[in-house]
C-alpha positions in Angstrom: 47.2 -24.7 -8.9 45.0 -23.3 -6.4 44.9 -20.0 -7.7 44.4 -21.1 -11.4 41.4 -23.0 -9.8 39.8 -20.0 -8.1 40.3 -18.0 -11.5 38.6 -20.7 -13.6 35.5 -21.7 -11.5 34.0 -18.0 -12.1 34.2 -18.7 -16.0 32.8 -22.1 -16.0 29.8 -21.1 -13.9 29.2 -18.1 -16.6 29.4 -20.7 -19.3 27.2 -22.9 -17.5 24.6 -20.1 -17.1 25.1 -19.0 -20.9 24.4 -22.3 -22.0 21.3 -22.8 -20.1 19.9 -19.8 -21.3 20.7 -20.6 -24.9 18.9 -23.7 -24.4 16.1 -21.7 -22.8 15.7 -19.9 -26.1 14.7 -22.7 -28.0 12.3 -24.4 -25.4 10.7 -21.3 -23.9 8.0 -20.9 -26.5 7.1 -24.8 -26.4 7.1 -24.7 -22.6 5.0 -21.5 -22.2 2.4 -22.9 -24.9 2.0 -25.8 -22.6 1.8 -24.3 -19.3 -2.3 -23.5 -20.3 -3.1 -26.8 -18.2 -6.5 -28.2 -18.2 -6.4 -27.5 -14.5 -7.3 -23.9 -15.0 -10.9 -24.2 -16.7 -11.7 -27.1 -14.4 -11.2 -25.3 -11.5 -13.0 -22.4 -12.8 -15.8 -24.5 -13.5 -16.0 -25.7 -9.8 -15.8 -22.2 -8.8 -19.0 -21.2 -11.1 -20.9 -24.4 -9.5 -20.2 -23.5 -6.0 -20.7 -19.6 -6.5 -23.9 -20.2 -8.1 -25.2 -22.5 -5.4 -24.0 -19.8 -2.5 -25.8 -17.2 -4.4 -29.0 -19.2 -4.6 -28.9 -21.0 -1.7 -26.5 -18.8 1.1 -27.7 -21.0 3.9 -25.2 -23.7 2.0 -22.2 -21.7 3.2 -22.4 -23.0 6.9 -22.5 -26.8 5.6 -19.6 -26.4 3.4 -17.5 -24.6 6.2 -17.8 -27.9 8.1 -16.6 -30.0 5.4 -13.7 -32.0 5.6 -11.2 -30.8 2.6 -9.8 -34.4 2.4 -13.2 -35.9 1.9 -15.2 -32.8 0.8 -17.4 -34.7 -2.2 -20.1 -35.8 0.0 -20.9 -32.6 1.6 -20.7 -31.0 -1.7 -23.2 -33.3 -3.0 -25.5 -32.4 -0.2 -25.7 -29.0 -1.4 -26.1 -30.3 -5.1 -22.9 -30.1 -6.5 -21.7 -33.3 -8.3 -17.6 -33.2 -8.2 -17.2 -36.8 -9.3 -16.9 -35.4 -13.1 -14.3 -32.6 -11.9 -12.5 -35.1 -10.0 -12.1 -37.6 -12.9 -11.1 -35.1 -15.9 -8.6 -33.9 -13.4 -7.1 -37.4 -13.0 -7.3 -37.9 -16.7 -6.2 -34.7 -18.1 -3.4 -33.6 -15.2 -3.2 -36.7 -13.2 -3.6 -35.0 -10.0 -6.3 -35.0 -7.4 -8.2 -32.0 -5.7 -8.4 -31.2 -2.4 -11.1 -28.7 -1.7 -11.2 -26.3 1.4 -14.1 -23.7 1.9 -12.9 -20.8 4.4 -14.4 -17.7 5.9 -13.4 -14.7 4.1 -11.2 -13.4 6.6 -9.1 -16.7 6.9 -5.8 -17.2 6.0 -5.7 -19.8 3.4 -2.5 -21.0 4.2 -2.7 -21.3 7.8 -6.2 -23.1 7.4 -4.5 -25.4 5.2 -1.8 -26.5 7.6 -4.3 -26.9 10.3 -5.6 -29.9 7.9 -1.9 -30.9 7.4 -2.1 -30.0 3.7 1.4 -28.4 2.5 0.4 -25.5 0.5 4.0 -24.2 -0.2 4.6 -26.8 -2.9 2.6 -27.7 -5.8 2.8 -29.6 -9.0 4.4 -27.6 -11.9 1.3 -27.9 -13.9 -1.4 -27.4 -11.3 -0.7 -24.7 -9.0 -3.5 -24.0 -6.2 -6.7 -22.3 -6.9 -8.3 -19.8 -4.9 -11.7 -18.1 -5.1 -13.1 -15.3 -3.2 -16.6 -16.2 -3.4 -20.2 -15.4 -2.0 -20.3 -16.1 1.3 -17.0 -18.2 1.5 -13.7 -18.7 -0.1 -12.7 -21.7 -2.0 -9.3 -23.0 -2.1 -8.3 -26.2 -4.2 -4.8 -27.6 -3.9 -3.8 -30.5 -6.1 -2.0 -33.6 -5.2 0.0 -35.8 -7.8 -1.7 -39.1 -8.1 0.3 -42.4 -7.2 2.3 -43.6 -9.9 1.7 -40.4 -12.2 3.9 -40.3 -15.2 5.6 -37.3 -16.7 6.1 -35.4 -13.5 9.8 -35.1 -13.8 9.7 -34.0 -17.4 7.4 -31.1 -16.3 9.6 -29.8 -13.7 12.4 -29.6 -16.1 10.3 -27.7 -18.5 9.2 -25.3 -15.9 12.9 -25.1 -14.6 14.0 -24.4 -18.1 11.8 -21.7 -18.6 12.4 -19.9 -15.1 15.9 -19.3 -16.0 15.1 -17.9 -19.2 15.2 -14.5 -17.9 17.3 -13.0 -14.7 14.2 -12.5 -13.1 13.4 -16.2 -13.7 16.6 -17.1 -12.1 15.6 -15.1 -8.9 12.0 -17.0 -8.7 13.9 -20.0 -8.2 15.3 -18.8 -4.9 12.0 -18.1 -3.3 11.4 -19.8 -0.1 8.3 -21.7 0.8 7.0 -18.9 2.9 7.4 -16.6 -0.1 5.5 -18.7 -2.3 2.6 -19.2 0.0 2.2 -15.6 0.5 1.0 -15.6 -3.5 -2.2 -17.4 -2.0 -4.2 -14.3 -0.6 -7.3 -13.1 -2.1 -6.5 -9.8 -1.4 -4.0 -9.9 -4.4 -6.7 -10.1 -7.3 -10.1 -7.8 -7.9 -12.2 -7.5 -10.9 -14.2 -4.7 -11.3 -17.2 -3.7 -12.2 -19.1 -5.9 -9.7 -22.0 -6.7 -11.8 -22.5 -7.7 -15.4 -23.7 -4.9 -18.0 -24.4 -5.1 -21.6 -20.8 -4.4 -23.5 -19.1 -4.4 -20.4 -15.4 -4.1 -20.2 -13.8 -5.6 -17.0 -10.7 -4.4 -15.2 -8.6 -7.3 -13.9 -6.3 -5.8 -11.1 -3.3 -8.5 -10.0 -0.8 -7.8 -6.9 2.4 -9.7 -7.5 6.2 -9.8 -8.3 7.6 -7.5 -10.7 9.5 -10.5 -12.3 6.4 -11.9 -13.8 6.5 -11.6 -17.2 3.1 -12.8 -18.5 -0.4 -12.5 -17.0 -3.5 -14.5 -18.2 -7.1 -13.3 -17.3 -10.0 -15.4 -17.7 -13.8 -15.3 -17.6 -15.9 -17.9 -17.2 -19.8 -18.2 -17.6 -22.5 -20.7 -17.2 -22.3 -23.5 -19.8 -19.0 -23.8 -19.5 -18.0 -20.9 -22.0 -14.5 -19.5 -21.2 -12.7 -16.3 -22.6 -9.2 -15.5 -22.3 -6.7 -12.8 -22.5 -2.7 -13.2 -22.7 -0.9 -9.8 -21.8 2.9 -9.4 -21.9 4.4 -7.4 -18.9 7.0 -4.5 -19.2 8.7 -2.6 -16.4 5.8 -0.1 -17.6 3.2 -2.1 -16.7 3.7 -2.3 -13.0 2.0 0.1 -10.7 1.4 0.2 -7.0 -0.5 -2.5 -5.1 -3.7 -0.5 -3.6 -5.4 -3.8 -2.8 -3.0 -3.9 0.0 -2.1 -0.6 1.3 1.6 -0.3 2.5 2.5 -3.6 0.6 5.9 -3.9 -1.0 4.2 -5.6 -3.9 3.4 -4.1 -7.0 0.2 -4.4 -9.2 -0.7 -4.7 -13.1 -4.0 -3.9 -14.3 -5.5 -5.0 -17.6 -9.0 -4.7 -19.3 -11.2 -7.5 -20.8 -14.0 -7.0 -22.8 -17.0 -9.3 -22.0 -18.1 -11.0 -25.8 -21.1 -12.9 -24.6 -24.3 -11.0 -25.1 -26.4 -12.2 -22.2 -24.7 -14.5 -19.7 -26.9 -17.0 -17.9 -27.4 -16.1 -14.3 -26.6 -15.9 -11.4 -22.6 -15.4 -11.7 -19.5 -15.1 -13.5 -16.0 -16.0 -12.3 -13.3 -13.7 -13.4 -9.7 -15.0 -12.7 -6.3 -14.3 -13.4 -2.8 -16.2 -12.9 1.0 -15.0 -13.9 2.2 -17.6 -16.4 6.0 -16.7 -16.7 8.5 -17.4 -15.7 6.7 -19.8 -13.7 3.0 -20.9 -13.4 1.5 -19.1 -10.8 -1.6 -19.9 -8.4 -5.0 -18.9 -9.9 -7.0 -16.1 -7.9 -10.3 -15.9 -8.9 -13.5 -13.5 -8.2 -17.0 -12.9 -9.1 -19.3 -10.9 -10.7 -23.2 -10.8 -10.5 -25.7 -11.2 -13.3 -28.9 -9.7 -12.8 
């Protein structure tokens, strides 16, 4: 009897995995379509406001670096940035509240977040953290579910089903909190060139795990204008991660043409995130406009 049980367990496990894959094939496209969260553009909008203010008023950086991330609204208002609309729209659209932490360029975002007792290695499925490598300072936004928020369980289920749509997705479920936290590093993303010109083609470079299947790149201009590209990734898409010499990570580089004829000054925010098999952190950079 014991021998028969030992023989049947691997078959049952294989059947369960196959059944999961079959269910996922029906739901993966739906889950992927829903993975474009309103959190993305709202975060880029705040990054745009902060970067613009820092270019116009570099002295504001010192004040922002002193802000308490749990109550940064008053400090942001003191430098001319009103975040009440940002907070309200996040609450309405994504049922989350933002925690905004300002960092020196050489700071470790995860370590700094933990100093403020802010858990950064676990996040709502539809609202991964957002990190800007900005003028003067970096900006980290973490999102916490609002008390009593509905639909979170369903969101986790959809993301979990998407994750196991491939072996790479199945492997991503095994990432430790420390490994997830390592995705928050400004060095993992860069955009070039650093200054806008007419008919410019930007080049986004993002380092990460070769298990990622889709990369989304975005450009955000003054006035709330947003452009995005979605690139399906294959094994051939990946090369060395030259942004971090000696890193075991791989890099993807994609091009994106700026279609705005003349963006308003002083800055464009560029960003990227891996969309599948699980939503990853939004990493952002900035481009000067003269």
